[in-house]
N, C-alpha and C positions, 0 to 999 in steps of 0.2 A: 848687073849688079847696083843696088843704090849707095851710092858716096856718104860720105861722112853728114854731109851738109842735109842730106835729103835725108836719111835717117833721125837725126836731130829735128828736121818739122816733123817729121811721123810722130814721131815719139811726141813734140809739144801739142801736136791736135790730138793723140789720145789723150793724153791729160787733160785739157781744155773741153773735151766731149765728155772724159769720166766725171769732170764737176762740173759739166750740165745739166748730167744725168742727175746728179747728186743732191744738184737744188731745185730739180721739180718735186713736187710735193705731191705722194701718193694717195687719192681722195678716200675718204673712209669706206667701210664696205658698206653697203646698203644697213638700212634701217629695217629690221622684221617684230612680227607679231610670235609672242609668245607669252601665251595665255591671258588672250586680250588686252596685251599692253604691246604697248610699240615703242624698240629697245636698240639702242646701238648696235656696233657689229661688236663691243663690248660687251653686250647686255648690260649696259648701264643704261638709266635713267635717261631720259631728255630732259631736254634742263638749258630754257629757251629767252632769248629777249628779241622785240623787233627793232627793224632798221628799214630803211629804204635806200635808194638808188645817194640820192642826196645828201643821205641822214646817218652817212657813219660804216654802212656795207661797204663802199669804194674806198678806205681809210684804212692801209695798213696798219700804222698806228693804232688805229681808233679800236679796229677790228681787234688785235692782239690782246687791248686792254679789255675787253669784254670776254674773251677765251680765259684772261688771265683770274676772271671773277669765280672760273666753274662752271662757265656758259658755254655748251657744246653745240649749239643748234641757233640758227637765225631764222627769227620768221620774216624775212622779205616783201615787204609789203610793197607792189607795184599796182599803180593804178593808170590808165591810158586818159579815156572821156573825159573822167573826173580833173583831170590839169594839163589837157588840152596837147601831149606827150602821145605819138607814136606809140605800139610798142616798139615797131622797128626803129627809131629814134634811141630807145629803152634797152636794146639787148646789149649792145657794150660794157654798160654798166652794169648787166645784171652779170654779164662772160665774166666782169671784175671782181665782183660780189662774189659768184661762184668759184673763183680761183684764189681768190684770200680767205675764204673759208677752206676752203681745203689747204692750204699751205698753214694753220694752224690745227689741223686735224678737228674741223668743226664740220657740221653739216649747213643746208641750206633749205628750210621748207621755203618755196615759193607761192606767193599765195597774189592772187587779183580779186579786187571788189573797188563799188562804188560808195554812198553812203550807207551805214548802217541799215536795216531792213529792206534793201533794195540789192537787183540783180538786172543787169541787163545783156540779156540772152546772145543780140547780134555779137558785142564789144567782147563777153566772154568765152564767145566758141572762138573770135578772132583772134584774142589774147594766148589760147591755150593751142591754136593751130599754128601757132607761131615760136609757139615754148616748150611743148610736149616734148617733139621729137627733137627739138634742140641739145636735151641737157638727159637724155634718155639713156643714156652712157655713162655721164658722170653719177659713182657709186652716193657719192656725199651730197646729192640733190633728191628732195622728195616734195609733192607738190599737195598742199593745199587747194581744191577747189578754186574759195571762192570765202566771204565771211559774211557769218551773218544776213545770209542772201531773204530772210522771212522774218516779218516781226513776229512775235519774240519767243514764242514757246516751241515745239517739237507737232504737239496738236494743231497749231495754223499753217503748219504745210499743204496746201491742197494737193487735186492729183496733176491738176497743170503745173505746180512746183515743183514736185517730182520727176515728173514727165522731162521737164526742161532739161533738170539737173542731170536726170539718166542721161541724155541726149550729150551733155558737154562730156561726161565721163567717159562714156562709150569713144568719142572722138583722142580723150587724154589715153586711154587703154589702145586703140588702135594704134597711137605714134609711139607711144611708152610704155610696153606690153611687160618691164619688169620695175617700172617704178612707183612707189607709195603715194597712193594717193588718199585726203583725207577728203573727205565729203560731209556733209549738212550745214557743218559748223553753226550749230543750235547757238543763238543768243543763251540761251537757256535751256537746262537742265532740270527740269523740274518733277516730273513726272516717268519714273523707270516703265511702268508698264504699256502706256500712251507711246512712251518714244522709243519702246524697242517696235510694238505695232508701226509705226510708222517710219521707221526703217526698214522693214520687213517689203513695205510696197516697191520700194524701187530693189526690184528683181534683177538676179544677172552679175551680182557684183562679187568678185573673190577676195575674203577676208582677209587670206595670206596675205595681200597685200595692198589692203587697202583700212582703212577705221573712221569712225565716224567721231567729228571733232565737236568740241563745245568749247562754251566761256565762261566764267564764272562769275555771276553776277545774283540772279536770281536760282541757284542750284543749289542741292541740298545733297547729300551722302549716299540717302538710300539711293535716289533714284541712280546717283550713279554707280554703284555696286549691280542693283535689279539690273541697269542696261549692259553694264560690263560681263552678266553671266552670258550675253549672247553676242555683243559684238566688239571689238575691238576699240580702244577709245585714247583722245588726246586733246587735254585739254588747253587749245590754243590763245587763250588771250584773258586777266586779270590785273585790273589794275587800281588796289585799293586805294594806294595813297594821296588822287583825285576826288575820292568821293565822299559824297557829306558828310556830317559826323555820324548821322542815326547810323549809316551804312557802314562805314570804316571799323564800326564796332564788332559787324558782324562778316568784316570781308580780312581783317586785318594780320589771320592766322590761314586767311586761304591757302597758302603756297604748301604751310604743312599739313593739309589733311593729302594734299597730291603725295607728297615726300612719304608718311604715312601707309596709302595706298598701290604706291611707286609707279603710281599713273605720270607722266611724260607732265608739262606743265611749260608755258609760254609767260614771260610778264608785259604789257605793254610797255614797261621801260628801254628806253636803248634807242630811240630815233636820233642822233647826235650827241647823246648824254647816257650815264649810267648811274647819274647821282643817285637815284632811288634804290635801286638794287645794290649800289654800294654802301649806301650811309645809311638802309632803312631795311630792303625786304630779304638777301641775304643774312643780315647779323639777327632778321628774327628768325630764321627760318636754324640756323646755328644755337639761338637764343633757347628752339625749343629740340637740340638735339640730335639737327640733321647735320652733319658732315659728308662733303664726297670729296676725292681728288682732281686737281688740272686734271683734262683730259689733252696729251702734250699729242 
């Protein structure tokens, strides 16, 4: 029979355990594809900011501030060869970014790349061998294989490019059977029929758990709507505020297009500062009549 002190200790331990459980955030449910659009577990549009391990993604105060702007997903860029740090050295930082995002009801889209217009197949393969399985059960995590691997349009992807990227896809999918994977990430989406034809050459992809990524620079609405009729789309980068004056005239209202089409979008802003999102980009969307709730 327990004495009073033992009962007191037992009750205290139960209370501490209950508080510990309450303090652990549950991951958001997986993103999913509906009508060729990638949506959250609440069927809301993905609205993202770009970060890295050393520029905001592991800072609890900063991550919460980004969430409070209405951003529900972080595009976490992780470089290896280009910065001289191995993936093994950076895994603890990715872990922390994923956990902080979860605590703020946010998703993380992990991305690996080198310079725009290039990819390094050995590095890309090594990265996803280390990362894909590590987060396969984190339902607030999905993957963008790489960024702008080929310059600069869908027509420029060669048979070898497609074969290389498909080999990486196969590794990722084998290690993370249920995780959403963003493929291709074209620098521009300029011609729908050509894009659809090129995408089709990468066979054996399950597009209930994958999508086609692209950026909005020399991209047009006709190409987007044509391609979306065939494949799920996600626009993973645009940055109108640093464009030259002539380009800015055509890109300043970029994100209004994605709100209108209800396609997920990512701003390049967010690497340690959200000044453009806070002072320019989101106010521009509000001025266009687009509002949404912060997802707590």
